[in-house]
Structure formats: structure tokens, C-alpha cells
N, C-alpha and C positions, 0 to 999 in steps of 0.2 A: 480696494477703496477709488469711485470713482466720483470726484467733487465737479458737478456740473456748471456752479456758477455762484456769487457770492464773495468775492474779494476778502475782508476779514472775517464775515460770518463763515464763508465757508471753512476757514483755519481753525476753527475752535466749534463747528460743528461735526469734523471729525472726530475730535476728542470726545464729546458726545456721544457721538454715536460708538466708540469706544466703551464707553460708561455703559450705555444700554445695555451691551453684550454682555458685559459681567454682572448687570442686572439683571439679568434673563438666565443669567447661567452660561453664556457662549464663552469663548476665550478668544483673544485678539493679541495682535504682534505688541502692541505698547498698551502695557496694563497702567489701569487707572490708578489715581493716589491710594496708595496704601494703608492711607488712614480713614478711607470710606470703604470697609469693606463690603462685597457684595450682600444682596438681600434674598431671603428665599422668597421666590414668587409660589403663587398658588396658582393651581389650574382647575378649583374646585368650588364647592361651597360652601358658606360660613353659615349657613342656614337650609334646610330643603329638607330631603329625603321623599320618596314619591311611593303611595298606596294607592292601589285600584283594585277593584275584581272584575275579571271579565267572564264571559260563557264562550269566548272566542280565543283562538290562538295565533300565529303566523307561522311562514315558512319562509322559502326563497323568494328573492328576486332579484334576478340577472346575476345570481352568485349561487353559492352551493348551500344546500340544508339538510339537515338532520333527517327530514321525511324523504328527500331523494326526489327525481325526476324520472318519468319513464320517456320524457322528450315528446307527450303527448299534447296537444293543446290544455291549457290549464283553465279547470272551467270553477266556477266559486262554488258555494259563498266563500269570498274573500274577506282577510285581514288587512288594513291601511295601514301602514307605521308613518306618520307625520312629527314633525318636530316646527316649533316656534318660538321664537324669544321675547322677553317680556320686559318692559321698564318700569314697570308698577313697581311704586317706592316700597321699599323691606327697610327693616331694622338691621344696623351693624352694631354688634356690641364688642367689637373688637379695640375701641380708640383709636384706631387709626384713621386718614383721610383718606377719600375714594371719590369716583367717578365715572360716570357710566362711558361706556368706549363710544365714540364716535361711529365706530362700526364694528361688527364684530362677524364673522363668518366661518362657520365648522364645516368639515367635511367629515360624512360618518360614513362608514366602510362595511359594520359587521355588528348585530345586536345578538347577543345570547341571553338565554332565560337558566337560573339556578335553581334547585330545591332547597339549598341552602348554600351559605356563604363559601362553603369550601366545596361545593358540590364537585369531584372530580370529571363528570360527564354531563357538560352542561348542553342543552338544546340549542343549537344552532338556528336561531330565524330567520337570519339572512345574513351573506356574504357579499359585497360589491365589488371585492378584490381593488384592482387598480382603475376602479370607475366610481368612487365613493359619491355619495350625494349629499351636495351643499346645504346647508341650512342657515341664512341670514338672520341673526339673534338679534337685530337693534332695527330693522325694519318694519316688524310686529305679523311680517307675512308667513303664514305656515307653510310649509316646504314637504313634500311626500318622499319619504325615504323609502319606502318599498311598498310594493302591494303582493299580497302570497295566498296563497290557497290554505284555509284553516284544515282540511282533511289531512294535508302532511305533516302535522304535528303530532308530538307524541301527548297524551292526556296527562292531567296533571297539575298541582298547585306548586308555582313557582315564586319565592320568595328575596329572589336576587335578579336585577338586572346587570349587563357588561356591554356598554355601549364602546366599540373601537373607533375613534379619530384618527382620520388618515392625517389631516393636516389643519392650522388654524391662520385666519388671516383676522388681523386688529389694528385700530387707530386709536390713538389717545393724543390729547391735549397735553402739552409740556411747555416749561418757561428756561430757555437757557441765559446762564449768567457768565461773562465773559471778565467782569473786572474792568473794561477797560472801556466798552460801548454800554449803552442800556439794553436792560434786557431783551431778548427777541422771544416772544410766544410764537410756537408754532406746533408740530405734531408727528408722530412717530407711525408711520405706516411699515407694520411687520408681518410676517410669514415664518411659519416655522412648523416643520414636517415632525408630525408625533408618530409616526407608523413608518416602516420599511417603503420603498415602492410609492412613496405619498408622488399622484400628479400633480406637480406644482409649476404652472406655465409649460406643459408641453414637455415637462421632463420629470423622470421618475427618481425622487430623492428618496435618499435614507435617512429614517429616523434621525434627528438631531440636527438636519440643515436648515440654517436661518438666514434672513435677510429681513435689514433692517436700514428704514427709509427717514431722515429728516426733511420734513417739507413746511414751508413758509409763505404763505398766499400762494399754493397752489404749484408752488414750484419745487422740484427736488433739490435739495443744498449737498446731501451726502446719500451713499448707499453703502451698506456694508454686509458682504456674505460671508459665510462660514459653515461649519460643523461640527458635531459633538457640543451641539445645547442642550444640556441635560431638559427634561422635562421637570418642571417645577413641582415641588411636593405639594402636596393638597391636605389642609383641614378637613378632620373627619368628624368634625362637631356638629357639621350640618346634616350629616348622615351620609356625603357623597367624598370618597376617596377616589383617588386617580393611580391605578397600577399602570406605572412605566417599567417592569421590571424584565419584559422578553421585548421582542421588535416591535412588537403595537403598544400604543397606548389605550387603555380603556379609562371609563369611567365607569364605577362601581357604586349601587345606590340600592336601596331595599324597596323592595314591590311587595304587592299581592296580586297575583295573576293565577286566574282559574283557568285553565286551557281546556277547551272542550273542540276536539276535530269534526263533532257531528254538528255543530252549529246549522241552523236554517236560514241565516241571513248574515250579511255583511258584517262585521265588525271594523271601528276606527279607533285607532291608541292614538292618542296623543303626548308627545314628551314636550313639555312646557320649559324652557329653562329662562328662570329671570336673572337679568343683569345689569339691575341697578345698582350704583357705585360699584361695580365690582372687580373694576382694577383700583388696588389698593397700596398705599404707601405707607410710611411712616415719615410725617414732617420733621425737616431738619433745624435746629434753631439757630438758623444762620442768618447774617444781617443782609437785609434784601430780598429774602427767602419771603412766600406768603403762605399763610397756613390755607390748607384746601388746593393747592397749588402745585403739581409736580414738576420739581425745581434742577436743574441739571446745570453743570459746569461742564468744560472740555476735559475734567478730570476726576467729578465727581457727580454722585447723582443720590436722590433722595432713596432710601432703600425701600424695593418692591415687595410688598409681602402679600398679596395676593392678584390673581386674576382668573376670571372665567364667569363662571354661574354663583349667582347669590342665594339664589334658591332652584328647587327641581322639584316637577309636580308630573304626574301622571294620570290621565285622563282616559275611561273606555265610554265608546259609546256606539250603544246596538244599533 
């Protein structure tokens, strides 16, 4: 822990960071109040699922592909894979409070297509390895993940997609209560490795690495780093689930994609992730706390229930 400034604020910011670590599944040297058990966070959607039909498919971009590569100059037609975030209002029926992240960026490293949910030999569309493509989910600007030649794909109809995430960065607003001074509004700026080898700030990190910082008025008051922060469980009611069983973390969701390696023109595939009020928590009935505000103290926090995408969609443009 490195406390940069803040007198009394810094002292209880340290405790709040510890609480956040436990809220998001991490471990700390000084545990929070056992009367406030950690909550299960969610990295997926409460609603959504994707469906689209395409006459094209995709292969590798800067990585490996099931179609392989001869090393020759790649020629089209190509398939471009893009990701864009949206803050369009969507309904949440879970009864929890929520906020739209102040910022959220995911680093995508791999895309696989499956003929069935349990397909033992998925089609590897692209694998970017240690150089994942970042997508800012709060700016509304689309990011190109890969551009691949259609002819290297395997023909077929694919019903499921698996998107491997390298790491995630996100910021959320919060208010801390000390019981001594007035509540202080601020924000958490966090980063977490979701797959082994995540290139975070120039260092390859193992899955589970995390760094949490509390910021007030643009000044960082405390930063906590650690390892083995488990990936949150994801609700599957919206059609999206998170598979974190191995060294990589995948979003898994249904699609309908007809892959034709003989398309005559380029195809664009857009993955749209909605993050409207996607950071969700259960408000605590504590004096001084406000409904719809993510409240913490030096040793407790309101239970985090979900974060990630609120809904997911897929569009194909010939």
C-alpha cells in the first residue's frame, strides 16, 4: 500500500481499499469487518444474448487461426471484427442499485466460434496472444479487434461464441464514510488481469492480478496491488456467462453465424456491449447511506452484485 496524501482521509481510504479488494474477490492483509461478508460480483450481462446471420467468417489477425497461414501476403475478401460499447438505457429487473461505469476498457485476445455449446473443436477466429486489442466500452467509439481473410475459415453454422479477455480497466463512483468526518465522494480506478500473460502497463501479469486505487478530485489517495483475485461469477439469465475455469477468461454467448469462406466481398462483424448501469450492488440499510450510491467505510462496503455488460448484441454488415 502506498498512501500518497490526505491526512485522515488517507488512513481510512486504506481500509476502504481493503474492503473493495474483498468485494471484488481479492485478499488483503487486514480483513474487513466479518459482519459484512463479501459479495459475488458479476462480469456479465443481466440481459442480452446475441443473434446474427452472416455469409462471411473470420480467421487470424496477428495471431493463430484454425485456417492457418502460409506466410504469403493475405488478400481479401476480409472479415473485420469490431467491438463497441453503448450506454443506451436498458431495464434491470434484479432489484439492485446500479451505475454506469465512469470508464471501462476491456482487452480482447481471442475469438472462437462453436457449432454447439459443448463443441470440443471450436473454430479459432483470431488469437492476438500477448498483444490484445482494447475496446473502450464507455466512449461509444468502435474498436477494430481483428481483420482476417474469409477464405481461411471452416464453412459451417456456428451457434456459440467465446471471447477471451486479457484484462479489464474500470472506474466507478463511490462515497466513503468514516464516522468522524463528513462522507467523501470519490471513485475507484481499478485494473484486473483476467487471463495469464495480461500485458498491464508493460508487465505480463498472471490471471488474478489486481490494482485498486481510490481517487478524490483527480488525486490518488491509496493504491492496493495483489494477486489471486477470483473472476466474479456471472449471471446466465441474460444469455451471457463467464468461463474462468482455465488460464483464460471467456465470455460465452449464443449467436447464429453462417460462415462461408467463399464470400465475394468484405464482411464486418460488430459486437455491441451495453454497460448502462452495469455496475450493480445491494444498498445497505445503514444510517447516512443513500439509495443508489455505492457506499463504503474503512472496513465495510455495500455488496457488489455485478459488473460487466448489461446486454450484448451482434451485428453483421456485408
